[in-house]
N, C-alpha and C positions, 0 to 999 in steps of 0.2 A: 504494500500500500504506500502511496506517495504522501508523505506528511508535508506540512507547511515548511518545516525545516529542510527536508530533502528537496522540495521544489525550489526554495531559495538557493540551495546549494548548486542546482543544475542550471540556474539562469545564465551564468557566464558561458556555459557550454552551448546553450541555445543561441546566445548572441553570436558566438564565434562560428557556430554551424551555419547560422543564417548569413553571416558575412561571407563565408566561403561560398555559399550557394549563389549569392548575388554577384560575387567576383567571377564566378564561372558562367554567368549569363552572357549570351545564349549558348547552349551546347547542343541545339537541334534546330531544325528549320522553324521559321516564323511565318505565320499566315497573316497577310495584310488584306483586309476586306475592304473593297471599294463598293459602297452601297448603291451605285448607279451603273447604268449600262456602259460598256466600253465605248470610247470615242470622244467623250466629253472632257472638260477641264479637270474634274476630279480624278478621272482615270489617268489622264496625262501626268498630272502632278504626283499622284499616288505611285505610279510606276517609276517616276524619277527618284522619289524618295526611297522606294523599295529597293531599287538598284543600288543606291548609295549605302543603305543599311546592310545589304548583302555583302558588298565589298568591304565595309568596315568590320563586320562581324565574322567574315569568312564562313558564313552559313547561308543557305538559300532563304530568300524572302519570297514566298509564293503569293503573288497578287491574284485575288479571286474577286470577280464581279458578282455581287448578290443584289440585283436590282429589284425594285418594287416599292410601292407606297411611299414615293419620294425619299427613298433611302432607309425607311424604317424596318424593312425586312432584314437587310444586312446589319443594321445597327442593333436591332433586337437580338439577332444571332450572336453578335459580339458581346452584348451585355450579359448573356447567359453563359458565356464561355468561362473556363477556369481563369481566375485572375492571376496569371503567372507570367505575363509578358509575351506569351507565344501566340496570342491572337490579338491583333490590333485592328483599328478601324481608321479609314480616312473620314474624318468628321466633316460634315457639310451643314450649311445653314438650316435646311429643313429639319435635320435631326437634332441639332444642338441649340438652335435659336428660335425657330418658328414652329416648333412641334405642337404648339397649342392649336394650330389649324386642325389637328387630328385629336379630338377629345376622347376617342375610344381606343387608344393604343393599349397594347398588352404589357407595356413596360413604361417606366418614367425615365426618359432620356436625361433629365436634369439630375436624377438621383442614382442612376445606374452606370453612368459613363464618367471616366476621369480623363481630362484633357492633358496630354503630356507635352504638347507644343503646338504652336500655330505655324503651319508651313509658310503661309504668306497671305497677303491681301492683294486685291486687284480691282480695278473698276470694271464696269461693263461697257459695252458699246451699243448705242441705239442703231440698229440695222433695219433698213426697209427694203422691200422688193422694189426693183426699178420701176414697176408700174405705179407706185405710189407717188402722187403729185406733191412731193415735199422734198426740198433740197436742204432744209435746216429745221431746227426745232420749232421756230416760229411758224413755219409752214405747216408742220405736223399738228401743232396746237389749233391753228385755224381750221385745218381739215377735220380734226376730231370734233371741234365745236359745231362745224357745219353739218357733218355727216357721221355721228358717233357709231352708228350701226355698220358703217362701211369698213371699219378698222378692227381687225382681229390680231391680237398679239399672242405669240406662242411662248411656252415655257417648258422647262424640264420637269414640271410637275408642281402641284400646290405647295407653297412654302419654299420653293427653290430660290436661289439667288436671281435666276432669270425671271421669276414671278415677283419677288419682293421689290426688285429694282423698278419694275414696271408699275406696281401698285403705289410705290412712293411717288413716282412721277405723276400718275393720275391724280393723286391727292394734292400734290403741290402745284400742279398746272391747272387743276380744276376742270379736268376733262374726263370723258368716259370712253372706254373701249371694251371689247369682248375678250375675255381670257380663254385661250384654248390650251389646256394642259396636255403634255405628252409624257410618255414614259422614257424620259431622257432627253438631253439637250441635242444629241445628234439627230433624233427623229424630228424634233421641232425645226432645227436648222435646215434639214432636207426639204421640209414643206415650205419654209421661207424661200429658199432658192427656187422652188417649183411654183411659187405664187399662190399656194393654198392658204397661206396666212400673209398678212401685210407687213408685220414688223416683229422685232424681237429685241429684248435687252440681253444680249449674249455676253457671257464672260469674256474678258479681253483675250486670255490665252488661246481660246478657240475662235474668237471673232476675227483675229488676224488672218487665219487661214481662209475663212469665208470671204473676207474682203479681197483676198488675192484671187479668188475664183472669178471675180467680176460679175457674180450673179446677185450681189446685194449692194446696197449703197449705205455708207456710214454717215450718220448725221451728227453724232456727238459721243463723247465719253462721259461717264456718270460720276467721276471723281471730283474732288474739290479743285483740282488743278489738272492741266493737260498731262497726258501720259508721255513719258520720254520715248515710248515705243511708237506713238502716233502724235508727234509734236504739232502737226498742222491741223489736227482735228480738235475743234473747240469743245469745251464742256457744255453740259446742259445749262449750268448756271450762267455761263457767258451769253447764252442765247435766250434770256428772258425769264428763267426760273431760278432766281438768285439763291433761294433757300435750299435748292435740291442738291443732295450729295448721296451717293451710294457706292459702297465697295463690297465685294464678296471676299470670302476667305475659306481656307481649308485647314483642318487640324489633323493631328494624329492622336487618337483616343484609345482607351483600353477599358476593359471591365473594371468597375470600382473594386478596390480591395487589393491592388497589386502590392507586393512587399515594397516598403518605402525605398529601399536601396535599388531595387529593379526599376521602379518608376523614375527615380532620380537619374539613374544611368541612361535610360531610354530618352528622357527629356534632354539631358546634356548632349547626348549624341545627335538627337534631332536638331538641336540648336546649332551644333557644330556643322552638320550637313547643310542646312539651309543657308548658312553664312559662309560656306566654303568657297574659296576663290574659283574653284573649278566649275561651280554652278552659276557664278555671277553673270556671265554673258548669256547663259540660258534663261535666267530669270528676267534679264533685261529684254531679251527678244520676246518673251511671253508677257511682258508688262506686269510682272509679279514683284511685289516688295516683300522680301523675306523677313520673317519676324522671329520665330523660335520662342524663347522665353522659358521660364521655369514652370513647374506644374502649377504652383500657386498663381503665378501671373496669367497663365493660359486659362485656368478655370475662372479667374476673375473676369477676364475679357469676354469669354463665352457667356458668362452669367449676365454681364451688362448688355450684351447683344440680345439675349433672350428677353430681358426686360423691355428693351426698345421694340422688338418685333411683336411681342405679346400685345403691346399697346396698339400697334398698327393693325394687328389681326382683329382686335376688339373694335377699333374705330372704323375700320373698313368692312367689318362684318364678314371676314374671310373664312371663319370656321366652317368645317364640313359637317 
């Protein structure tokens, strides 16, 4: 029988055993779940980070796409995994910030996921099909006020960055449009290029490729200032909606309850990766501002974003 005295006596051993376990992490492959379909920004950035983690740890980092319910199928899967650091999640805004859109989830993202680091932030780009009679944001607002039923905007799904950026614009510009949700950004952008929808607030990392196709026209970036990747493209604020600003972000998250030393190690390594000189030019090309941060800083940032978007969901009555 373990007495109180015996338990106290073995505490130093438990501490040293735990330390050794953390020092040896990882000693087997890691699964990195991307909770959306392949081809979008989350998938692109997730694979970049996964590759860097694999090279750093000398272990395979297997990237798996588990799409559905705006990321919640994959996120719930991760939330129920063993909290040992071997199952990680690419965190996205629908999962970690705007989950109140889905009131009947089988898990609570705010209480079951731990944010280890912020990969980076980026603005969106307001893209329209060439058939839309708008060459700038002022034209788009006039068109929306004259014929609101004529404009449909696509998104990667309810609560996604591509949805939230548009909803903020509708609120701040005082206009109405019809939301057409898709199961992923790539499906929405395909219909935008085909003319089935008229516009999209696409994440900058993937918007750049769409712009190069010549099948869409860019009107503005959604950040507070112009993007170094698109220096000649003005912001929405510059074009008559001065209070408007929107940026998207992605994180690396894990099931709540990771051993503190494992969480600390993963967080430090994620910070090191996103700020590594080898990725600087890649981030610049994609228009991504790397962030990183500690576990505490990352969780605080995500919580503040959740508060902001919960208010938007309530004010705009976006709940499903």
